[in-house]
C-alpha positions in Angstrom: -63.8 -2.1 26.4 -64.1 -3.2 30.1 -61.2 -2.8 32.4 -59.4 -5.9 33.5 -60.2 -7.3 37.0 -57.4 -6.6 39.5 -56.5 -8.2 42.8 -58.4 -7.5 46.0 -57.1 -4.4 47.8 -55.5 -4.4 51.3 -57.8 -1.5 52.3 -60.8 0.2 50.7 -63.5 2.7 51.4 -66.4 4.4 49.6 -66.5 8.2 50.2 -69.6 10.3 49.5 -69.2 13.5 47.4 -71.2 16.6 48.3 -71.7 19.2 45.7 -70.0 19.5 42.2 -66.7 17.5 41.9 -64.1 17.2 39.1 -61.6 14.4 39.8 -59.3 15.2 36.9 -59.0 18.9 37.5 -58.6 18.4 41.2 -55.9 15.8 41.1 -54.4 16.6 37.7 -51.8 19.0 39.1 -50.2 16.2 41.0 -49.0 14.5 37.8 -45.7 15.9 36.4 -46.3 15.4 32.8 -48.2 12.6 31.0 -45.3 10.2 31.4 -45.2 10.5 35.2 -44.5 6.9 36.3 -46.0 7.4 39.7 -49.5 8.5 38.4 -52.0 7.3 35.9 -55.3 9.1 35.4 -58.5 9.2 33.4 -61.5 11.5 33.7 -63.2 9.3 36.3 -60.2 7.4 37.7 -56.9 8.3 39.4 -54.1 5.9 40.3 -51.1 6.9 42.4 -48.0 5.3 44.0 -46.8 7.0 47.2 -44.5 6.5 50.2 -46.7 6.9 53.3 -45.5 7.0 56.9 -46.5 3.4 57.2 -44.8 2.2 54.0 -45.3 2.2 50.2 -48.8 2.0 48.7 -50.6 2.1 45.4 -54.1 3.6 45.4 -56.9 3.9 43.0 -59.7 6.5 43.4 -62.6 6.0 41.0 -65.8 8.1 40.6 -69.0 6.1 40.8 -72.3 8.1 40.9 -72.1 10.4 43.9 -69.2 8.7 45.6 -65.5 7.8 45.2 -64.4 4.2 45.6 -60.9 4.1 47.2 -58.8 1.0 47.0 -55.2 0.6 48.1 -52.4 -2.0 48.2 -49.2 -2.4 50.1 -48.0 -1.7 53.7 -49.2 1.9 53.5 -52.7 1.0 52.2 -54.6 1.7 55.4 -52.9 5.1 55.7 -53.7 6.0 52.1 -57.4 5.1 52.5 -57.6 7.0 55.8 -56.2 10.2 54.1 -58.1 9.9 50.9 -60.7 12.5 51.8 -57.9 15.1 52.2 -56.2 14.0 48.9 -59.5 14.2 47.0 -60.2 17.7 48.4 -63.5 16.6 50.0 -62.6 18.6 53.1 -62.3 21.7 50.9 -65.4 23.9 50.3 -65.0 26.2 47.4 -68.6 27.3 47.6 -67.7 29.2 50.8 -65.6 31.7 48.8 -67.6 34.5 47.1 -65.1 36.7 45.3 -67.5 39.6 44.4 -65.9 40.1 41.0 -67.8 39.5 37.7 -65.2 37.4 36.0 -64.2 35.5 39.1 -67.8 34.7 39.8 -68.1 33.3 36.3 -65.0 31.2 36.8 -66.3 30.1 40.3 -69.4 28.7 38.6 -67.5 27.1 35.8 -64.9 25.4 38.0 -67.2 24.7 41.0 -66.0 21.1 41.0 -62.3 21.9 41.4 -61.1 21.3 45.0 -57.8 21.8 46.8 -56.6 18.4 48.0 -53.6 17.6 50.1 -51.1 14.7 49.8 -49.6 15.1 53.3 -46.3 14.2 51.6 -43.8 17.1 51.7 -40.7 15.5 50.4 -42.7 13.8 47.6 -44.0 17.2 46.6 -40.6 18.9 46.9 -38.5 16.5 44.7 -40.2 17.3 41.3 -40.5 21.0 42.2 -36.8 21.3 43.0 -36.1 19.7 39.7 -38.2 22.4 38.0 -36.2 25.3 39.5 -34.7 27.5 36.7 -35.3 25.0 33.8 -38.2 24.2 31.4 -41.0 22.0 32.4 -40.2 19.5 29.7 -36.6 19.2 30.9 -37.6 18.8 34.5 -40.1 16.1 33.7 -37.5 14.2 31.8 -35.1 14.4 34.8 -37.9 13.3 37.1 -38.7 10.2 35.0 -35.0 9.3 34.8 -34.6 9.7 38.6 -37.5 7.4 39.3 -36.3 4.8 36.7 -32.8 4.8 38.1 -33.5 5.0 41.9 -37.2 4.3 42.5 -38.8 0.9 42.8 -42.0 -0.9 41.7 -45.0 0.1 43.8 -46.9 -2.7 45.6 -50.1 -4.0 44.1 -51.4 -4.6 40.6 -51.4 -1.1 39.1 -48.0 -1.2 37.5 -46.8 2.1 38.9 -43.3 3.2 40.2 -42.5 4.7 43.5 -40.3 7.8 43.7 -37.0 7.2 45.5 -37.3 7.0 49.3 -35.7 9.7 51.5 -33.1 7.1 52.6 -32.2 6.4 49.0 -31.9 10.0 48.0 -29.9 11.0 51.0 -27.4 8.2 50.4 -26.7 9.0 46.8 -23.5 11.0 46.1 -24.1 14.2 44.2 -22.4 12.8 41.0 -25.0 10.0 40.8 -27.5 12.7 39.7 -25.3 14.1 36.9 -26.1 11.4 34.3 -29.8 12.1 34.9 -29.3 15.7 33.9 -29.1 17.3 37.3 -26.2 19.6 38.3 -24.6 19.6 41.7 -26.5 22.5 43.3 -29.9 20.9 43.0 -28.5 17.4 43.6 -27.1 18.6 46.9 -30.3 20.3 47.8 -32.3 17.1 47.2 -29.8 15.2 49.3 -30.1 17.7 52.2 -33.9 17.7 52.0 -34.0 13.9 52.0 -31.8 13.9 55.1 -34.3 16.1 56.9 -37.4 14.2 55.7 -38.7 13.6 59.3 -38.7 17.4 60.0 -40.2 18.1 56.6 -43.1 15.7 57.1 -43.8 17.3 60.5 -44.8 20.4 58.6 -48.1 18.7 57.8 -49.2 19.3 61.4 -48.9 23.1 61.0 -51.1 25.8 59.6 -50.2 25.9 55.8 -49.0 29.6 56.1 -46.6 28.7 58.9 -45.5 25.6 57.1 -44.7 27.7 54.0 -42.7 30.2 56.1 -40.6 27.3 57.6 -40.0 25.9 54.2 -38.6 29.2 53.0 -36.2 29.3 55.9 -34.4 26.3 54.3 -31.6 27.4 52.0 -32.5 26.6 48.4 -36.2 26.9 48.9 -37.8 30.2 47.8 -41.3 31.4 47.5 -42.0 29.7 44.2 -40.9 26.3 45.5 -42.9 26.8 48.8 -46.0 27.9 46.8 -45.9 24.8 44.6 -45.4 22.5 47.7 -48.1 24.3 49.6 -50.7 23.6 47.0 -49.8 19.9 46.6 -48.8 18.8 50.1 -50.9 21.1 52.3 -53.8 21.8 50.0 -53.4 25.5 50.7 -56.0 27.6 48.7 -53.9 30.7 49.4 -50.6 29.3 48.0 -49.2 31.5 45.2 -46.1 30.5 43.3 -44.2 33.8 43.4 -41.4 33.8 40.9 -43.2 31.8 38.2 -42.2 32.6 34.6 -45.7 33.1 33.2 -48.1 33.6 36.2 -47.6 37.4 36.8 -48.4 38.1 33.2 -51.6 36.1 33.3 -52.8 37.6 36.6 -51.9 41.2 35.7 -53.5 41.0 32.3 -56.7 39.3 33.3 -57.3 41.4 36.5 -55.9 44.8 35.4 -55.3 44.6 31.6 -51.6 45.3 32.2 -48.6 43.8 30.6 -45.9 42.8 31.4 -46.8 41.6 34.9 -44.6 41.5 37.9 -44.7 39.5 41.1 -45.3 42.6 43.3 -48.2 43.8 41.1 -49.6 40.3 41.0 -49.7 40.1 44.8 -51.2 43.5 45.0 -54.0 42.5 42.6 -54.7 39.3 44.5 -54.6 40.9 48.0 -58.4 41.4 48.2 -58.8 37.6 48.2 -56.0 36.8 50.7 -56.7 33.3 52.1 -58.0 32.2 48.7 -55.4 33.7 46.4 -54.3 30.3 45.2 -57.8 29.4 44.3 -58.2 32.6 42.2 -54.9 31.8 40.4 -56.1 28.2 39.7 -59.3 29.5 38.2 -57.4 31.9 36.0 -55.0 29.2 34.9 -57.9 26.9 33.9 -59.8 29.8 32.3 -56.8 30.8 30.2 -56.9 27.3 28.5 -60.7 27.0 28.3 -61.9 30.5 27.5 -60.8 32.2 24.3 -59.1 35.6 24.9 -58.8 35.3 28.6 -55.0 35.0 28.9 -52.4 37.4 27.4 -50.9 36.7 24.0 -47.4 35.3 24.3 -45.0 37.9 23.0 -41.6 36.6 24.2 -39.9 33.3 23.5 -40.3 30.3 25.7 -37.6 29.7 28.3 -34.9 27.8 26.4 -33.7 24.4 27.5 -30.1 24.2 28.7 -27.4 21.6 29.1 -25.6 20.9 32.3 -22.6 19.4 30.5 -20.4 22.3 31.6 -21.6 22.5 35.2 
């Protein structure tokens, strides 16, 4: 079935691709669950709604042969197209990293098309990550969808996506407006404070990713896990590691050392030989644990339980 014709974009470009490239695996981590109302994706096509420094935009990035066709709509269309190379990870060169490790060399070949792209949108990356602090992924994604339904708005253009709430909107909400969505006061207040500092947060895009991560962690309520998740999405940092993750230390320690259970300290020790590319190693291991039988450790403990905020 052919796709329906959509209206002419406000800005567009065609970007050549050099080397292997996998659109879905590169941009897939930006989606927070299959029901993320800001993103729609297929194997060869990625659609996204975003709030750029020049205003809201919808963008579509579609693979065609050896290039990507970028189209965007809305006041922020020109900005979105101008930053599409960074978003797609076309400025990232994974082939420059040679890990000198049999398994990692195998994974490097298998996932040669996986790049580290950057959204250059710090608050946009922070909001869903703050929602994921200390709760299950399913619960966080439900709260994220509810937040966008209640306080976001329709994105410009014909793609039918929703925009996440603007910084101004989030900062103006009282903390109790978040409670019906399933968010307790601590994280609600953190989101409101972050939204009120949006200009300073977006300025972090101009810094080296490592320094930007350090400054993020200087903000009360943002620890190494949150900074690592934001570093990967907003800054495209191939060294970003989400320390404090529930499952990641077990995966890394098992695959690289045959040890269980894992710990954050031991995980960082094992990753140290690849400092500067630790996040890329972790990404390969995560992908391999889904694709390659027997790579990841067997799950022995229960999944983290969902919880209610009714009493908070």
